N, C-alpha and C positions, 0 to 999 in steps of 0.2 A: 474729509468731505465724503458722505455715502455714496457708493456707486449705484448706478439706475438699477431698479428692479427690485429693491429691497423691501421687504414686507416686514413691518414690526407685529408680533404677534406674542401672546400670552400661553397660547395653546398650539400644540403641534397638529400639523394637518393629518386627515386620516390617510390611510394606505390607499395608493392609487392603483387602479387596475391597469393590466399591460394594454389592454384594447383601447382604454381611453386615459392617456396621460394626464390629462388636465381634469379628470373627475373629481379629484379631491378639493378644487379650489370652489370658494363661494361663487355662484353663478348668479344669484339674485342681488338685486341693488341694495335691498336692507341687509343682506347679508354683508356686503362691503362697506356700508356705513356702520354697522355694527363693530366690524374690525377697526375701522377707523378711530371710533369713538373709543374703543379699548385701547388703541394705541395712544391717541392723546392723553388718556387718563394715566397710562403708564409711564409716558414721558413726564408729565407734570408730578406723579408721586415718585419718580426716580426709583421704581421698585426694581430691586435686584432681581427679580424672577423673571423680567422681561427679556425677549431675546428678539433677535432678527432672524428670520428662517429663509432658507433658500435649499432647493433641491440638491444642488452641488455646491461645495465649498472647495476651493483650490488655494492651497497654502503656496505661495510664492510666486512672483511675477518675472521669473526668469525665462528663459526659452521654452522650457517644457511646460510651464505654467500658463505663458501667452499661448503656446500651441494648443493646449486643451481648452482654453477659454475661447479661441477661434472655432474649434468644432463645435462646442456646445453653443455659441452664438448662431452658427450657420444652420444647425439643427432647432433653434428656437427654444432652447432649454433655459430654466431658471437657475442661475449662477452668479456667483461673486468670487473675485480673486483677491486675496489678501497679500499685501506687500508691506514689510516692515520699513522700507525706505520711501523715499519721496519720489521716486522714479523707478521703471523698471529695469532689470538687469544690473542690479547693484553689485553683483559679483565681479562683473567685467569692469565697473568703474574703479576696482582695486587691483583686480587680478587679470592676467599676469603680471606681476610687479614690473616687468621689464617691458611690457605693453606690447609685444609681438605675440599674436596669435599662432599656432601651429596647426590650425584647421586651414587648408588649403583654398583659394578663391579662384579657381580655374575659369577665367573669363572667356576663353577661347576655346572650343573643343573640334571646330571644324563641320559641326553639326546645327542644324536648327530645332531639332526635336527638344522641347523643353524638359519631358521627362528624362532622357538621355543625358542631358546638360547638369541636372541635378546629381548625377552620380559624381560630378567632380566640382560641386558647389557644397562645400561642406559648412556653411554659415547660415544660408536661407532657411526660414521656416516655410512650412507648406500653408499656401494661401490661393485665393483666385485672383489677387491683384498683382499685375506684372511689375507694378513700381516697387513690390517688396521683394525683389531680388537683390542678393547682397552685393552682386557685381555692380550695381548702381551705387553702392556707397564706398567702395574702395578699388583702386587700381591694382593695389598690392597682392603679391601671390600669397604672402603670409601677412594679412592686414593688421593695423594697429587696432588695439583693444577698444580705444574710443570710436571707432567706426561700429563696433558691434553695440556700443551704448546708444548711438544715435540710430540704429536699425531698430533695436529693440523699443525704442521711444516712440519711432514712426509706425511699428507695427502696431502697438497698442492704441494709438491716437488715430490712425487713418481707418483702421478697422473698427473703432469706437467699442474696444473691448471694455467689459465692466470691471475694472480695477479698484480696490480701495487702499490708497496709500497710506503710509505712516501708521500703520496698523500692525503690531507685532503681536501674534498669537503666542499666549505664554502658557497656555494650559488647554489640553483636549481630554475630554472623558467621554463616557458612554452614558445614554439615557435609555434603558430599557422600554420598549414599547411594541407590543406583538402586531400593532397595525402600522408600523413603519415598513419602509421597502425591505429592510434586512433585519426586521427584528429589533432595531434600536436606532437612535438617533445619535449622532455627533455634536457634542456641545463644546464649543469653542470660546475661549475667553481671551480679550486683547488686554492690552498694557493699561486700559482705563478701566477695566473691570466690566466692560460690555461683553454681553453674552450672544452668540450665535448658535442656530442649530441649522443641520444639514443631513438629508439623509444619505448622501453619499460624499465621502472625502477623498479628495485627490490631492497628494502630498507631493509637491513639486519644489522642495525647499533645497534640493542639491545636498551636496557635502561640501561643508563650510567651516567646520570646528578643525583647527589644526590638530595634526597628531603631535603628540609630546612624548618625549621619553625621559624617564626620571633615573638617574644615577648620582652618584656623590660628584659635586661641582657642576650640576646640569643649570645652576643659576647663571654660571657665566655664558651660557649659549645664547645666541640671538636667533631669533625666529624669522623665517622668510616672510612673514606677513608685515615685519616692522624693520627689517635690516635696509640700510642705505642702499639706493640704486644709483649713487653716484661714483662711478669708478676712482674718482680722484682720492675718495675717502679710503681707499684700499692700497694706495700707492705704496710701493716698497714694503708691503706687509705679507707675512705668510698666513695662509688660511686653511682651516679644516672645515669640509662641509660634511656634514651628516645627512645620508640619503643618497639615492642613485636614480631617481625618475627626471622626468623633464623639468622640474622647478629646480633640482638641484644642478643640473646641467645648465640651465638657462641662467641661474646665478653666477655659475662659473664661466659661463661665455662672457659675461658682462666684465669681468674683472679680470680675464685671462692674460690681457696685455699689460696690465700695472702692477701686479703682484710678483713677490720673489717666487713662489710656487704654491700650487694648490694640491691639496690632498682630499680624497673623496673616500668615505668609509660607508658600508653598506653590509647589511646581512647576507644579501643574495648579489649573484654575478650581474653585470650589466646585461641588459635586455634590448637588443637592437630591433627596432621596429620592422625593418626590411627583412629580418629573419623570423620573426615571430608571427609578422603579418597582422600585427595588433597595433593600433593607431596610438594607444595610450602607452607604449614602451617608448624608448629613447628615440627621438627623431634626429635625422641628419642635420637640421637646421642648427641644433644645440650641441652636438658632439665634437667640437674642437678639441677638448680635454683629452679625448682618445689620439688625437694625433700627437699632441705634446708628450703624451704618456709613452706611447709606442715609439716615437721618434726621440726619445732620450733627452726631452728638454724640461727635466725637473719635475713635473707634476705626475701624478700618480693616483691609482684606485688601489683600494685595500677592501679586504671582506672579514668581517668580524661582527659579532652580536653588539649591538650598541649598549644594550644593557650590563654588559660585563666591563664597560668602560668606567673610568673616573677622570677627573680634571682637577689638576692641580694649580693654583695661581701663585707664581713667586711675588718677590717684593717689587720687581720691575714691571709687573703686570702682565708677564707672559704665562701663557696657558701651556701647561705640560699634560701629555696623556699618559695614563697608565692604566692599570687593571684594578678593578674594584677589590680583588683578592688581595693583593698587595697591600692596599691600603687598610682593609679591615684587619688582616692578620698581624699588622704592625702597630695597631691600635694608635693610629695617628688621624689626623683631621685634615680635610681640604685646606686648611688654611697655614698649614706648616710651613717653616721656613726652608727647610732643605726638601728637595723634590724627591718623592720616593718613585724609584724606577725599578724595573726588572733587572736582576743582576746576572752574573755568571754567564750561563751560555745564551742567554737573551740580552747581552749586551749589544747586540745590533738590532734592538727593538726598533721596527719600521717608522713609529711615530715618536722616536726619541727626541728630535729637534722640536723646540717650542714653537707655539703658534701665536700670532696675534690676536687671531679672531676665529671663534667657532661658530658656525651658522647652521641652524635645523632646517632642513628640507625635506620633510617626511610625508607630505600631502595632508589630505584631509580626511575627516569622517563625519557620518551623519549625526544630526543632534537629536538624541532619544530623549532628553530631557523634559521636553513640554508634553510628553504622553503619558497620561495616567495608566496604571497597571492594569485597569480593565481593557485597554486596547491590545495589551500581549504584544506590543512592538519590540521584537527581539533582535539583537545583531545577529548577523549570519556567522558561519563557522570558519575557521582556518583564515585563509588570507582574504575572506569575504566578511570579515568581522566588521569592517567599516560601513557596511550596508545592511539595512533592515532585511530580515527574512521575508521573502514573497514567494509567490507561487508563480509558474510560468505564465499564468494569467495576468502578472503583475499585480496580482490582489493580496494583501497582507495574509500571512499563515494564521495570524492570531485572530483577525477580525474581519468579519464578512463587510463588504462595502467600503473598505479602506484600499484604495489603489496607490501605488507608488509610482511617479513618473520620473524621467530625465536621468539625470546622473545618479540619483539615489537608487534606481531600479537596475544598476548595472550588474548586479549580482547574477542576473540571469545569464549574462553573456561575458562576465569579465574575463579579461584577457583571451577572449575569442574575437567577437564581432564589435561594432560600433555603437553599442546600446547606451554607452556612457557620454557619448557626444551628440552635438546638434545633428549632424549627418546620420545619426542612427536613431535616436530617441525621438525625431519628428515622426518617424513610421511606426514606433511602438506605441507612442501618444495616441496616433489615430486608431491603431488597433485597438487600445483600450476603449476609446470612444465607441467604436463599434460593438465591443463587447456590452458596454453600458446601454447602447440604445437597443439592444436584443434583451438585453435582462429587464430592464426597466419601463421600455416604450414599445416593445413588441416589434422592433424594427430588425429583420434578421440582416445578416451580413450581407453587403452588396454582391450581387452576381449577375452573370450574363449566360444566358441559354442559347446554345448555339446546335447546328448540325455537325455531326461527327466529322464530315468532311473538311471542317474549318479547324480541326483540333491541332493539326500539324503547325498552321499558320499561326493560331493563336498561341502556342508555346513559344515558336521561334520569334515571335513579335515581342513577347514579355522578356525573355531572356537577353534581348538585344537593347531593349529601352528601358525596362523597369529600375529604377533607383532602390526602392525599397528591398528588392532582393538581392541587390548587388552590395549594398550595404549592410545589410542585416543577413548576411549569409549564415544558412544554418540555424537562423533563428524565426525568420520569417519565410513563409513558403506559399507558393500558388498552389491552390487545391483544384483539381479536377474532377468534379463528380459525373459519373456515368449516368444516363437516363435513357428510358425508353428502348431497353434491350440495346443499348450501346449504339443507337443511331443518333444521340445526341449527347451533349454533355453541358453542365453548368460551371462556369469558372468563377472562384473566388480568389482574390488576390490578397496576398500579404497576411496571411494567418499565421498565429504563432504556432510553430510545430510541437511547441512541449504541451499544447493542449489539444492534440488532433484527435486524442479519444472522447474529448467532449465536445466533439462538433455539433453535434444535434442540440445539446443544453445551451452551449455558449454562442453559437452563431445562428441557430434556428434551421441548419440545414443537415439533410441525412444522406447517407452513401448505402442505399441497399444493393447497387449494382457494381460496386467496386469505385476506385478512385486512383488517381494519379497525383504524386505529390511532386512540385518543381521547386528545387532549392538549388543555392548556388553553395559550391565547397572547395577547398583547397585540397591538395593530395593529403592522404592520411599521414605520411610521415614527413612532409615537406616544412613544416613550421616547428620552430623552437629556438631557444635561445642559444643552443649549441650546434644547430644547423647551418651547414654551408649551402647558402642558397643560390651561389653563383658558379657551383661545379658544372664542368663541362657535359653537354647533353642533358641539361636540366629540363628541357621541354620535350613535349611529345606532339608529333604532327600528325601521325597516321590514325584514322578514325578506328582501326582494329586494335589500337593500343590506348584507346581513349581512358578506360579505367585506370590507366597509370598515370594521368594528367597530374601536374603537380600544381599549376596556377589555378586561379579562379575560373571555375567552368560550372555549366549547368549539369545537375544530375536529377533523373527522373525516377521516381520510385513508383511501382505498381502494386496496389494492394487489391485482392480479390474480395475483402471485406475491411471494414474500419479496424485498425489495430486496437487492442484494448489497453486499459491504463496500466495492466501488469506487463503486457509486452513492451509499453513505453518505458517503464522502470528497468525492464531487463534487457534493454537493447544493448549492443556491443559497445565498449568504451570509446568515446569521441565520435559516435555515430549520432546525428542528430535524430534519427528514426530508427524503427525496429527494422530487423531484415525482412524484405519484402518478398512478393511472390516473383517479381522481376525488377531489374535495375538497369538503367541505361545511363551512361557518361557522354555527353557531347563534347568531343575532344577540345582541349584548351586551344586558344586563339591568341597569337601576338598581339592582334590589333582588337581584342575582345570584340569581334564581329562574328557572330555564329550564323552566317548566311551562305556559307559556301555549299554549292547543291549536293557535291559528292560527298564533301568531309563531314557536314554538318546536318543537312536537311534530310538526305535520302536515308542515313543509318536511323535517324529518329521516326522516320515515318514507317520503315520496316520494323522497328521495335514496337510503335503503336499497333501496327496492323497485326503483328504476332499475339500482342497481348489482347487484342479486341476481336481477332478472327475476321477481320474484314478488310475491304481494300479501300484505303484512303487516298488513291491517286486522284488527282484533278486533270481533267481534260479541257484545255481552253483552246479557243479558235485559233489562237496563234501557234498552237503546237500540233494540231490535227488537220488531216486532210481526209476528204470523204471519198471513198472508194466503194461504190455501190453497183449491185447488178439489180435493175429495176424489176420487180415482180408483184403482180398483186396479190394482197393478201387473202388467203384463201377463204371462201365463204364457210362461216360458221366458227372462224377463228377470230374475227375482229373483235377488238375488246376483251380477249380471252384473259388477259392479265388482270390481277386482283386490284379494284379500286378503279379500274378504268372508266374514264367520264364517257358521256355521249358524244363529245366532240372527238374522243380517240377511237370510239366506235366506227366512224366514217371516213378514217384515215386509210388511203389506198396505198402509201409508200411511206418510207422514212422521209422522204422531202416534205410529205404533208405535215408529218408531225413537226419537223423543223420549222416551217412556214407558220403551223399553227402557234408555235411558241414565240415566233418574232411578231405575230399579227399583221402579216403581209400576204398577199396573194400566193397560194401555193405554187412551189416550183415543181415542173416536170422534169425529171432526170432520164436520159437517156442511159441505155445499158453503159457500165464502167465509166459514166461521167464523173469527174472529179470537181468537187467544191470545196473552198477552204473557208469561206466566211461564215463563222458561226456554225460550222457544219460537225456533225458525229458521225462515225462510222457505224452502221448498224446492218447486221447480217439478215436480210430479209426474212428467211424461214423461221426466224427466231422472234421476228418483230411481233408477231401476235402475242408473244409472252411478256410484252412489255406495256406499260401503260404511262400516261402523262399525266402528272399531277401539278397542280399549281402551288407556288411558293408564297411569294409576295408580289404584288403588282403584276407586271408583265413577264415577270421571271419565272421558269419553269424549270422543272428537274426531270429527267427520264429515268424512270424507277424500273427496276426488275421486278417480275411478279413475286418472286421469293421474299418473304417477310425481312424487313429492315434493310434490305439491299439496295443502296443508292450508288448509281455507277458514275454519272458526270453530269455537269449542268449543260443546257443548250446554249445559254448565255455565256460569253465569254468570263464576265465579271459579276455574279450576282450581287444586287446593292449590298445584302446584308454581309458579304465578304470583303467589300472594299476596304472597310476599316481595319482589316486584320492584317493587311499587307504592310509589313515594315519598310520604312523608306528605302528605296532602291533595290528592293527585293523583287526579282522575277522568277516566277516558276519556270525552271528550265529542265525540262524532261530529255535526258540526252540517252537513255537506255533503250535502246531499239528492241524491236521483237515483240511478241504477245507474252502475255503473262496471265494465266488463270487466276481469277480472284479466289480467295479461301471462302470456305461456306460461312455463312452466317452464325452468330453465337447461338449455341444452343439447337442447331439443327445440322442435319445432313445434307449432302449435295445430292439433289435427284439425279437420275439418270439422264443422259444427253448433255451433260455438261451445263455451262451458264447459258443465259439468253442472250445477252448482249455483249459485244466486245469492241474494244477500240483499238486502233492501229496509229502508233506514233509515226511522225515523219521519219 
């Protein structure tokens, strides 16, 4: 059955303008009737040239395909998802074979913040519906795969996503048209020879084609995709497993207690996820074989090139492992009666004992077979050859308008971050959607503009709560664009760092006054298959040594201008970004709670102040007391400050300014009177150089007359700052004494010092 929103058409739509995304569709009733008439005619004639058109076609209704559909539907776009199976998430209906997921389902964190909790929920997709959190589908820390199948079915049904099931796309090609969004249309053909056209193609098919190695005797090898999962079928048998990933160890774990022994062979050494900090490497839940190997219980691990092997089957059905070299040089075949084995000095050949079964567990690769050469879908290089080549924007290197989502896009961060897994690609899929919104519909990357006094809190809030930064460390980053001579900033969340140089074209934002980039990183030399991550004194606690932090921690890069594409290409090895003008590491924290006033917040604020040459301290009523020596403002100096309002011109004392900001009867202050409620310490002689400016509603800020200098709010918590305070965070200024604020950017300090000063308790 066809999904909702499909339009049968014989002609491609005209190219749509960015300012009016729907301008290419027929607006008149007669046009609609004509199109329907043509549709009926085409159906009756069964014309092979007929096609169904959609702006966006999504291949695959797995997690990434459904996530893309959700964002497209929320934006009101024309799309259709094609799924070859009868239900979404068909991969999880089969895999993992032993039905235990290795994606954690941490239902309790001690926090009520939903964004923070997603850091430890590796299965939920992003949506506005609280019913669609995976913790409602399973209580297990490592859930059963059937729970994921139910979850994806509900996700598609409850959100009413437009998915066309039982539709296998067997061929994809291009139809050149200069009026199309990208200069061409994508033409898709299904198993029934029905044609579809779309302007943008989102490939979310994952990697599902098994990796197969060919060598003499490989016909005796059983595949992970078909091997029995009943342990009793392996009772008393000797087993050799080809591969060393999670599927290999998952298979071994299932039969560990019933076999004679298990040997495992692979080209590379074992990679433990706790050492590499990559969730796709071997997880502890499956590594029981390492125990039995190192504790001398017959099982073992071997390294060798699988293509150099050969398998010989004897009359009893036993499988003998030898080397291809010996088989080829002796002019024998895999069916010989006498087994050919290495001789002489190699008579202790490690695999000389025969095996009852050999199982292949080598993972999967992307299916390139359905794509016409015109799309130039090429495999990656080296160990990324199982993925298609894509740009850091997740767009195909060969074809504009073709984006790869989900596991198939993992070449961007393979063996680094979580982009190949749900808890990672749910964020990269959202990033791709935002790129498409800007490119095709003129909707720039979402952002928030705030006064610079809120910069420290904005960063602290994000590094403590954001899940996208946390899971896609080194890949997605928050971008802080400076505005209005650094008196304000624009905050963009979770932008791909690989396309930072293309910020204006990809996101519709620019950075003429400089920018900060906020990313999460591990220590430079802390991750690796051969690293000891449990050594003594492995953690850093002092802020002055934050740059030596090993565990995941926030890093802030400052650039006076946007880096160029050349600088991005020439960045140091293993750096996510080019060398900045300044860099700041927030010291790692055992609780991943970066809210300590002295260890985390104060060093960050001073770093930002040094970069901006401005004072970012916030003086709140709870932190300040008023120490005033009352004195009338000298005649002729009232309202002297730049931008002074008529109300400010009539002020006779700082308390009048305070009263005005609070809309109450002016207070009268005797000399040296101390007031603590909403009060600000102001030196009377300098008061004439200050002016009172409205910000929003009844909230006011006291400004210094110098351009761009904001000192402190008169209200303890301005409304626009309320949402920026992380849960439990309290501004706690404990550094006593007075500190002269630095001069504003691009200006020198006038004689006589600054005009307003604050005294801490």
